[in-house]
C-alpha positions as CSV (number, residue, x, y, z in Angstrom):
1,M,111.1,175.6,144.8
2,Q,113.0,177.5,141.8
3,K,111.1,179.5,139.6
4,T,112.2,179.6,135.9
5,F,108.8,181.3,134.6
6,T,107.4,184.8,135.9
7,Y,103.7,184.4,135.9
8,P,101.9,187.2,134.4
9,K,98.7,188.8,135.8
10,F,96.2,189.7,133.3
11,E,94.4,193.2,134.4
12,Y,90.4,192.9,135.7
13,V,88.6,195.5,134.0
14,T,85.1,196.8,135.0
15,P,82.6,194.9,132.3
16,P,80.5,197.4,130.5
17,E,77.5,196.0,131.9
18,L,78.5,196.9,135.2
19,A,80.1,200.3,133.9
20,G,77.1,202.5,135.0
21,A,73.6,201.8,137.1
22,G,70.8,200.7,135.3
23,A,73.2,199.1,132.6
24,A,71.4,196.5,129.8
25,P,72.7,193.1,129.4
26,G,75.6,192.9,126.7
27,H,75.0,190.7,123.6
28,Y,78.1,189.3,122.3
29,P,77.8,187.0,118.2
30,V,80.2,184.0,120.2
31,V,81.4,183.9,123.9
32,V,84.0,181.3,124.8
33,V,84.6,180.5,128.8
34,G,88.2,179.5,129.6
35,A,91.5,180.7,128.5
36,G,93.4,177.6,128.8
37,P,95.0,176.6,125.5
38,V,91.5,175.1,123.8
39,G,89.3,178.0,124.8
40,L,92.3,180.9,123.7
41,A,92.6,178.8,120.2
42,T,88.8,178.4,119.4
43,A,88.6,182.6,120.1
44,I,91.9,183.3,118.4
45,D,90.7,181.3,115.1
46,L,87.5,183.1,115.0
47,A,88.8,186.6,116.0
48,Q,91.2,186.0,112.9
49,Q,88.2,185.3,110.4
50,G,86.6,188.7,111.7
51,Q,84.5,187.2,113.9
52,P,83.9,189.5,117.1
53,V,84.5,187.0,120.3
54,L,84.4,187.8,124.2
55,L,86.5,185.3,126.5
56,L,85.6,184.9,129.7
57,D,87.8,183.5,132.4
58,D,87.6,183.1,136.3
59,D,91.3,183.6,136.8
60,D,94.0,186.0,136.1
61,T,96.7,184.4,135.2
62,V,98.2,181.3,133.0
63,S,98.0,178.0,134.2
64,I,100.0,177.1,137.4
65,G,102.8,174.3,136.7
66,S,103.7,172.6,133.5
67,R,100.6,170.6,133.1
68,G,100.4,169.7,129.2
69,V,103.6,169.0,128.3
70,C,104.0,167.6,124.6
71,Y,102.5,169.4,121.8
72,A,102.4,167.0,118.4
73,K,103.5,168.2,115.1
74,R,99.8,168.7,113.4
75,T,99.1,170.9,116.6
76,L,101.9,173.0,115.9
77,E,100.3,173.5,111.9
78,V,97.2,174.3,113.7
79,L,98.8,177.2,115.4
80,D,100.7,178.0,112.4
81,R,97.2,178.6,110.5
82,I,96.3,180.7,113.6
83,G,99.0,183.0,113.1
84,C,101.5,181.8,116.2
85,D,104.4,181.8,113.6
86,N,107.5,180.4,115.1
87,R,107.2,181.0,119.1
88,F,106.0,177.5,120.0
89,V,109.0,175.7,118.7
90,D,111.8,178.6,119.2
91,K,111.3,178.3,123.0
92,G,110.1,174.4,123.4
93,V,112.3,171.5,123.0
94,S,111.9,169.5,119.9
95,W,112.2,166.2,119.9
96,D,111.1,163.0,116.9
97,A,112.7,159.9,119.1
98,G,111.6,157.8,122.0
99,R,113.4,154.7,124.0
100,T,111.4,152.3,126.6
101,F,113.5,150.5,128.9
102,F,112.5,147.1,131.0
103,G,114.6,147.3,134.3
104,E,118.1,148.1,133.0
105,G,117.6,147.2,129.6
106,E,116.4,149.4,126.2
107,V,114.1,147.0,124.5
108,F,111.9,149.9,121.9
109,S,112.8,152.8,120.6
110,F,110.9,154.6,117.8
111,N,110.8,158.1,115.6
112,L,108.0,160.2,115.0
113,R,109.3,161.9,112.1
114,P,111.2,159.2,109.8
115,Q,109.6,161.2,106.4
116,A,112.1,164.3,105.2
117,G,110.5,167.3,103.9
118,H,108.0,168.7,106.6
119,L,108.5,172.0,108.4
120,R,107.5,170.9,111.6
121,P,109.0,168.2,114.0
122,G,107.0,165.3,115.6
123,M,106.6,166.9,118.7
124,I,107.7,169.6,121.1
125,N,108.1,169.8,124.6
126,L,106.7,172.9,125.9
127,Q,105.6,174.1,129.7
128,Q,101.8,174.8,129.4
129,Y,101.8,178.2,130.9
130,Y,104.2,179.4,127.6
131,L,101.9,177.7,125.5
132,E,99.1,180.2,127.1
133,E,101.3,183.0,127.3
134,F,101.7,182.8,123.8
135,L,98.4,182.7,122.8
136,I,97.5,185.6,124.9
137,Q,100.1,187.3,122.8
138,R,98.5,186.1,119.7
139,S,95.3,187.1,121.1
140,D,96.2,190.5,121.7
141,E,97.1,191.4,118.0
142,L,93.5,190.7,117.1
143,P,90.9,193.5,117.3
144,A,87.9,191.1,117.3
145,L,88.9,189.7,120.7
146,Q,87.9,190.9,123.9
147,K,89.2,189.2,127.0
148,R,87.5,189.3,130.8
149,F,89.4,188.0,133.5
150,K,88.0,187.3,137.0
151,N,85.0,187.0,135.0
152,K,83.3,183.4,136.4
153,V,79.8,182.1,134.8
154,T,77.7,181.1,137.6
155,A,74.4,180.2,135.3
156,V,73.3,179.2,131.9
157,T,70.2,179.1,130.3
158,P,70.1,178.1,126.6
159,G,67.0,179.1,124.3
160,A,66.0,178.7,121.0
161,D,68.0,181.8,119.2
162,R,70.7,182.4,122.0
163,V,72.2,181.3,125.8
164,T,72.1,183.8,128.5
165,L,74.7,184.1,130.8
166,Q,74.7,185.3,134.3
167,V,78.6,186.2,135.6
168,D,80.1,187.2,138.3
169,T,83.2,189.6,139.0
170,P,85.0,191.4,141.5
171,D,82.4,194.5,141.4
172,G,79.3,192.3,141.3
173,P,77.4,190.1,139.0
174,Y,76.6,190.5,135.5
175,T,74.3,189.3,132.6
176,L,75.0,188.5,128.6
177,T,73.6,187.1,126.0
178,T,75.2,185.1,123.3
179,D,74.4,183.4,120.0
180,W,76.7,181.0,120.5
181,L,78.2,179.8,123.3
182,V,81.8,177.7,123.4
183,V,82.5,175.9,126.4
184,A,86.1,175.4,127.3
185,D,86.3,175.1,130.8
186,G,88.2,171.8,131.8
187,A,88.1,168.8,132.7
188,R,85.6,169.5,135.5
189,S,83.5,171.7,133.8
190,P,81.5,174.1,135.7
191,I,79.0,174.8,132.9
192,R,78.8,171.3,131.9
193,T,77.9,170.8,135.6
194,L,75.1,173.6,135.3
195,L,73.5,172.2,132.5
196,G,73.3,168.8,133.8
197,L,75.0,166.9,130.9
198,D,76.8,164.0,131.4
199,I,80.1,162.6,130.9
200,E,80.7,158.8,130.9
201,G,83.7,156.9,131.0
202,Q,86.1,155.2,133.1
203,V,88.3,156.2,136.1
204,F,91.8,154.6,136.5
205,K,92.5,153.8,140.4
206,D,96.3,154.6,140.3
207,R,98.3,157.7,140.9
208,F,101.5,159.2,139.4
209,L,103.5,162.2,140.7
210,I,105.0,165.0,138.5
211,A,107.8,166.4,139.8
212,D,109.4,169.1,137.2
213,V,112.9,169.2,138.0
214,V,115.4,171.9,137.2
215,M,119.0,170.9,136.3
216,K,121.6,170.7,133.6
217,A,122.0,167.2,132.1
218,D,123.4,166.3,128.8
219,F,120.7,163.8,128.6
220,P,118.9,163.8,124.9
221,A,115.5,165.5,124.1
222,E,114.1,162.2,124.1
223,R,111.1,160.7,125.4
224,W,112.4,157.9,128.2
225,F,109.9,155.6,129.5
226,W,111.0,153.0,132.2
227,F,109.1,149.7,133.2
228,D,110.1,148.4,136.3
229,P,113.5,150.7,136.8
230,P,115.9,149.5,139.6
231,F,115.5,152.9,141.2
232,H,111.4,152.8,141.3
233,P,111.2,149.1,141.3
234,N,107.6,147.7,140.0
235,Q,106.4,151.0,139.1
236,S,107.1,153.0,136.0
237,V,108.7,156.3,135.1
238,L,108.9,158.9,132.7
239,L,111.4,161.9,131.8
240,H,111.1,164.3,129.3
241,K,113.0,167.6,128.5
242,Q,111.2,171.1,128.6
243,A,112.3,174.4,128.3
244,D,115.0,176.5,130.4
245,N,116.5,173.2,131.7
246,V,113.9,172.2,133.2
247,W,112.9,167.9,133.2
248,R,109.2,166.6,133.7
249,I,109.5,163.2,135.7
250,D,106.7,161.1,136.1
251,F,106.8,158.3,139.0
252,Q,103.4,155.7,139.0
253,L,103.0,155.5,142.6
254,G,99.6,152.8,143.0
255,W,96.4,153.6,144.0
256,D,97.4,153.2,147.9
257,A,99.6,156.3,147.9
258,D,98.5,159.3,150.0
259,P,98.5,162.4,147.2
260,V,99.6,164.9,150.0
261,E,102.2,163.0,151.5
262,E,103.7,162.0,148.3
263,K,104.0,166.1,147.4
264,K,105.8,167.0,150.2
265,P,109.6,167.5,149.4
266,E,110.9,165.3,151.6
267,N,109.5,162.4,150.1
268,V,109.8,163.5,146.2
269,I,113.5,164.5,146.4
270,P,114.5,160.7,147.6
271,R,113.0,159.3,144.8
272,I,114.7,161.8,142.2
273,R,118.0,161.4,143.8
274,A,117.3,157.2,143.4
275,M,117.0,157.8,139.7
276,L,119.7,160.6,138.8
277,G,122.0,159.4,141.7
278,D,123.5,161.7,144.7
279,D,125.8,163.8,142.3
280,R,123.6,165.6,140.1
281,E,122.4,168.6,141.5
282,F,118.5,169.4,140.8
283,E,116.0,171.8,142.2
284,L,112.2,171.1,142.1
285,E,110.1,173.7,140.3
286,W,106.8,172.2,140.8
287,V,104.8,168.9,142.2
288,S,101.7,167.5,141.7
289,V,100.1,164.4,142.2
290,Y,97.3,163.2,139.7
291,T,94.6,160.6,138.4
292,F,93.6,160.0,135.5
293,Q,89.9,159.3,133.4
294,C,89.3,158.4,130.4
295,R,85.6,159.6,129.4
296,R,83.8,161.7,126.9
297,M,80.1,163.4,127.0
298,N,77.1,162.0,124.7
299,R,77.3,164.9,122.4
300,F,79.4,167.8,122.1
301,A,77.0,170.0,120.7
302,H,74.0,171.0,122.4
303,G,72.2,173.4,120.2
304,R,73.7,176.7,120.6
305,V,76.1,175.3,123.3
306,L,79.4,173.9,122.2
307,F,81.6,171.8,124.1
308,V,85.6,171.7,123.4
309,G,88.8,170.1,124.9
310,D,88.9,168.6,128.3
311,A,85.0,169.8,128.8
312,A,84.2,167.4,126.1
313,H,86.3,164.4,126.5
314,Q,88.8,163.4,129.2
315,V,92.2,160.8,128.4
316,S,95.0,159.7,130.4
317,P,98.3,161.7,130.1
318,F,100.1,159.0,128.5
319,G,100.6,159.7,124.5
320,A,100.1,163.2,124.7
321,R,96.5,163.2,123.7
322,G,94.5,165.7,125.9
323,A,95.7,169.1,124.8
324,N,96.4,168.1,121.1
325,S,93.0,166.7,120.7
326,G,91.5,169.6,122.3
327,I,93.3,172.4,119.8
328,Q,92.1,169.9,117.0
329,D,88.8,170.4,118.2
330,A,89.0,173.8,117.8
331,D,90.2,173.4,114.2
332,N,87.3,171.6,113.6
333,L,85.0,174.4,114.9
334,G,86.2,177.6,114.2
335,W,85.7,177.5,110.1
336,K,82.4,175.6,110.8
337,L,80.8,177.9,113.2
338,K,82.0,180.8,111.3
339,L,80.7,179.8,108.2
340,V,77.4,179.3,110.4
341,M,77.5,182.6,111.7
342,T,78.0,184.9,108.6
343,G,75.0,182.7,107.0
344,Q,77.0,180.8,104.5
345,A,76.3,177.3,105.7
346,P,73.4,175.8,107.6
347,A,73.5,175.4,111.2
348,T,73.0,171.8,110.9
349,L,77.0,172.2,109.7
350,L,77.6,172.2,113.7
351,D,76.1,168.7,114.0
352,T,79.2,167.4,112.2
353,Y,81.6,169.2,114.7
354,H,80.1,166.4,116.9
355,H,80.5,163.9,114.5
356,E,83.9,164.1,113.6
357,R,85.3,165.2,117.0
358,A,83.3,162.3,118.8
359,F,85.0,160.0,116.2
360,A,88.6,161.5,117.1
361,A,87.7,161.1,120.8
362,D,86.5,157.5,120.5
363,E,89.8,157.1,118.9
364,N,91.9,158.9,121.5
365,L,90.0,157.1,124.3
366,L,90.7,153.2,122.9
367,N,94.6,154.0,122.5
368,S,94.9,156.1,126.0
369,T,93.2,153.4,127.8
370,R,95.2,150.5,126.1
371,S,98.2,152.7,126.8
372,T,96.8,152.8,130.4
373,D,96.2,149.1,130.6
374,F,99.5,148.2,129.4
375,I,101.4,150.6,131.8
376,T,99.1,149.9,134.6
377,P,98.1,146.1,134.6
378,K,95.4,145.4,136.7
379,S,95.8,142.1,137.7
380,A,98.9,139.3,138.0
381,T,98.0,137.5,134.5
382,S,98.1,141.0,133.0
383,K,101.3,141.8,134.5
384,L,102.7,138.4,133.7
385,F,101.7,139.0,129.9
386,R,102.8,142.7,129.8
387,N,106.3,141.5,131.1
388,A,106.6,138.7,128.7
389,V,106.1,141.1,126.2
390,L,108.8,143.4,127.6
391,Q,111.2,140.9,127.6
392,L,110.6,139.4,124.0
393,A,110.7,142.8,122.6
394,G,114.5,143.1,123.6
395,R,114.9,140.3,121.4
396,Y,112.4,140.0,118.9
397,P,111.0,142.9,116.4
398,F,107.6,141.3,116.6
399,A,107.2,142.1,120.3
400,R,108.0,145.4,119.9
401,A,104.7,146.3,118.2
402,L,102.9,145.0,121.4
403,V,104.7,147.6,123.6
404,N,102.5,150.2,124.6
405,S,104.5,153.6,127.0
406,G,101.4,155.6,125.2
407,R,100.6,155.8,121.6
408,L,101.7,159.4,120.6
409,S,99.2,161.7,119.6
410,V,98.4,161.9,115.7
411,P,95.7,163.6,113.6
412,T,92.7,161.7,113.7
413,W,91.4,160.8,109.5
414,L,88.0,161.4,109.4
415,V,87.2,159.1,107.2
416,D,83.7,158.2,107.6
417,S,82.5,162.4,107.5
418,P,79.7,162.9,106.0
419,L,81.4,166.2,104.5
420,N,83.8,164.1,102.5
421,T,83.3,163.5,98.8
422,P,84.2,159.8,98.3
423,D,86.6,159.0,95.5
424,G,84.7,157.5,92.1
425,D,84.5,153.7,91.5
426,D,86.3,154.1,88.2
427,G,89.7,152.5,88.7
428,A,91.1,154.4,86.3
429,H,90.8,157.4,88.3
430,A,92.2,156.1,91.5
431,F,94.7,157.9,93.7
432,A,97.6,155.9,95.4
433,G,98.9,157.2,98.7
434,Q,97.6,158.5,101.8
435,M,95.9,161.7,100.6
436,I,92.2,160.3,101.3
437,P,89.1,162.4,101.5
438,G,89.2,162.9,105.0
439,A,92.8,162.8,105.3
440,P,94.9,165.9,106.6
441,L,96.7,167.2,104.1
442,A,100.5,166.4,104.6
443,D,103.1,169.4,104.5
444,A,105.7,169.6,101.7
445,P,108.2,172.3,100.7
446,V,107.1,174.6,97.9
447,R,108.1,178.1,96.3
448,T,106.5,180.6,95.4
449,A,106.2,182.2,91.7
450,A,108.4,184.7,93.0
451,G,110.9,182.4,94.1
452,A,110.3,182.5,97.7
453,Q,111.1,179.0,99.8
454,G,108.1,178.0,101.7
455,W,105.8,175.3,102.9
456,L,102.6,174.0,101.4
457,L,100.1,174.0,104.7
458,H,101.3,177.8,105.1
459,Q,99.3,178.8,101.9
460,L,96.8,177.1,103.0
461,G,93.7,177.4,105.7
462,N,91.1,179.8,106.9
463,G,89.1,179.1,103.6
464,F,88.6,176.1,101.0
465,H,91.4,175.8,98.6
466,L,91.4,174.0,95.5
467,L,94.9,172.5,94.5
468,Y,95.4,171.7,90.7
469,A,98.1,169.9,88.7
470,A,100.1,171.4,86.0
471,P,103.3,170.7,84.3
472,D,103.7,174.1,83.4
473,A,101.2,176.8,85.1
474,S,102.0,179.5,82.2
475,A,100.7,177.0,79.6
476,L,96.9,176.5,80.9
477,D,94.4,176.6,78.5
478,D,91.9,179.2,78.2
479,G,88.8,176.6,79.4
480,T,90.8,175.6,82.5
481,V,91.7,179.2,83.3
482,R,88.3,180.1,83.2
483,A,87.3,177.4,85.3
484,L,89.7,178.1,88.4
485,T,89.0,181.8,88.1
486,S,85.3,181.2,88.7
487,M,85.9,179.6,91.4
488,A,88.1,182.0,92.6
489,T,85.2,184.9,92.0
490,G,82.8,182.6,94.0
491,D,80.9,181.8,91.0
492,G,78.5,179.0,91.8
493,D,75.2,178.3,94.0
494,T,76.7,177.1,97.2
495,A,76.0,180.2,99.2
496,R,78.6,182.3,98.2
497,V,81.3,180.3,99.3
498,V,84.4,181.0,97.2
499,I,87.3,178.6,96.7
500,T,90.5,179.9,96.3
501,P,92.6,177.8,93.4
502,I,95.9,177.3,93.8
503,V,98.0,175.7,90.8
504,I,100.9,173.3,91.4
505,A,102.9,173.5,88.5
506,A,107.2,172.4,88.0
507,T,107.8,176.0,86.3
508,G,105.8,178.7,84.9
509,Q,103.6,181.6,86.4
510,A,99.3,181.1,86.1
511,P,97.4,184.0,85.1
512,A,96.3,186.8,87.1
513,G,94.0,186.2,89.5
514,L,95.4,183.0,90.1
515,T,98.1,181.6,92.6
516,T,100.9,179.3,91.3
517,L,103.0,177.6,93.7
518,H,106.2,175.7,92.6
519,D,106.8,171.9,93.4
520,P,110.4,171.8,93.3
521,A,111.0,168.4,94.7
522,G,107.9,166.7,93.2
523,T,107.0,166.2,97.0
524,V,103.7,167.6,97.1
525,A,102.8,165.4,93.5
526,E,104.4,162.3,95.7
527,R,102.3,162.7,98.4
528,C,98.8,163.6,96.8
529,D,99.6,161.0,93.7
530,L,99.1,164.8,91.6
531,R,99.1,164.1,87.9
532,P,98.6,166.8,85.3
533,G,94.9,167.4,85.5
534,S,94.5,166.2,89.2
535,A,92.7,168.5,91.4
536,Y,91.6,168.3,95.3
537,L,90.0,170.3,97.4
538,I,91.0,171.1,100.9
539,R,88.6,172.1,103.6
540,P,89.9,175.4,106.0
541,D,91.1,173.1,108.7
542,Q,93.4,171.8,105.7
543,H,92.0,168.1,105.5
544,V,91.3,166.7,102.2
545,A,87.6,167.1,101.3
546,A,87.4,165.7,97.8
547,R,89.9,164.9,94.7
548,W,89.5,164.0,91.0
549,R,91.7,163.1,88.2
550,S,90.3,165.7,86.2
551,L,88.8,169.3,86.6
552,D,84.9,169.3,86.9
553,V,83.1,172.8,88.1
554,A,80.0,171.4,88.8
555,K,81.8,168.6,90.6
556,V,83.7,170.6,92.6
557,Q,80.6,172.6,93.9
558,T,78.7,169.7,94.7
559,A,81.7,168.6,96.7
560,L,81.7,172.3,97.8
561,A,78.1,171.8,99.2
562,R,78.5,168.6,101.0
563,A,82.1,169.9,102.5
564,T,79.6,173.1,103.8
565,G,76.7,171.0,105.4
566,H,74.2,172.3,102.6
567,T,73.5,168.7,101.1
568,L,72.9,167.5,104.6
569,A,71.0,170.2,105.5
570,A,68.7,169.5,102.1
571,Q,68.7,165.9,103.1
572,T,67.5,166.6,106.4
573,E,64.5,168.8,104.7
574,R,63.7,166.4,102.3
575,G,63.6,163.4,105.4
576,A,61.0,165.9,107.3
577,A,58.8,166.5,104.6
578,S,58.6,162.8,103.6
579,A,57.6,162.2,107.3
580,L,55.0,164.8,107.1
581,A,53.8,163.7,103.8
582,A,53.3,160.2,105.5
């Protein structure tokens, strides 16, 4: 098989706990287990915010094979926020369009980015080994992040104030302790097993063959999905372009297929030739057979042990919801854990990590299960319905909405989060558009006061921000300037959490101490329905926390207390006191 990627080997270094006789167990503020995309993203997020992180992995290289392939626009925005610049998009294959075929005819197509004015594409395709390699490169830039390869966790003992780990290495075992343990050790999660924690859901009885094929082809960079194609009758096939002229092909095999036999080149190559034709030259790079499942843990947070990514939830690959949802777990957890670690938020804020990301997992599981049921119908009646939908979709628009070859990953709107401040009931203060509390903020082109072109989301993240709308930033009245400045200096009652105010204006520059962004095309104003005097409070993960038609510092501070978990903690304390009194 041809190889287009040289797998790096990361150096094993003897841990200091084993450096000399009688070395004491080390203690670390946070330990992340698992150096896949989700573990790396979590560790990077915390380390770039100045929190010391120890990352443990039982291997010494990146993942073997392409594995996760599709990374959605929101994931790319998260990678931007944690400092990974353009390397993913530059190396990956950007695409927005997908086409679905039934037999030999096209029945459905879609475009993921019909709206202009966004920096990132709807999707990129990039082999997982590149994703991990680039994340490793980013992690190397962070002094607060220490990595240990060939360090396998063999025992976990949770405690009230710390977690104790036993770790095995080529030099023997050692012990360490941590204030917080983040578990990102994958779908089989040895740590989840060690702790005896359940994961529940459905395992689908079907098998799929993945073949990474190196070939030069002039096919467009689109997602192509076939139901019942002539080259693979009664089954489905998926085609994606990746970097380095590698094409990902997924063949549905059926539950009775022998996974060992199906991976043999003499069985894989005829399937590909039937699809591509005898004249197309290609070479195999990687082959795998997989089954899939839709499951999740009952809780993602267990005291000081926090589960992220596939360790917490698993979905079928249709819709690219696995790695994308895992990286969004990291996006949600990082800022909350940082505030708890620094004493700026109560530990109960981490309960909202489970609340919000379990909600997202349930949304992904529902979509993934529906996609899987459509792609792999479990009865003759289901297949008859599916094929009827596909036949109608070629002629009638109403049927196209029913075609489901994988509802592709989109960010979860955290509309029922306890951290949101709801809009007021006054209809005069209502907002139009989609940027409701809980929504991920939409990107938009902006210009700095110095005239540099940029993007809104690049100005936000890793802290709370207040967007304040003004026609002319230089014409702000003294009272508004004092109000905005008070947030920038951390005045108020909310545990020293600072809000960074940004004035969104058509012209002018705000006074010193305030950041000005110009909205030259009015895109921010349109997407957020920002009228003069309106304000938005944005969380560190770029979700909307609250919004108002006029600036009121007291209301902003109340919303900040809610968004950082202080309101929830106070409610819990009052409830406990009432229970004791009763």
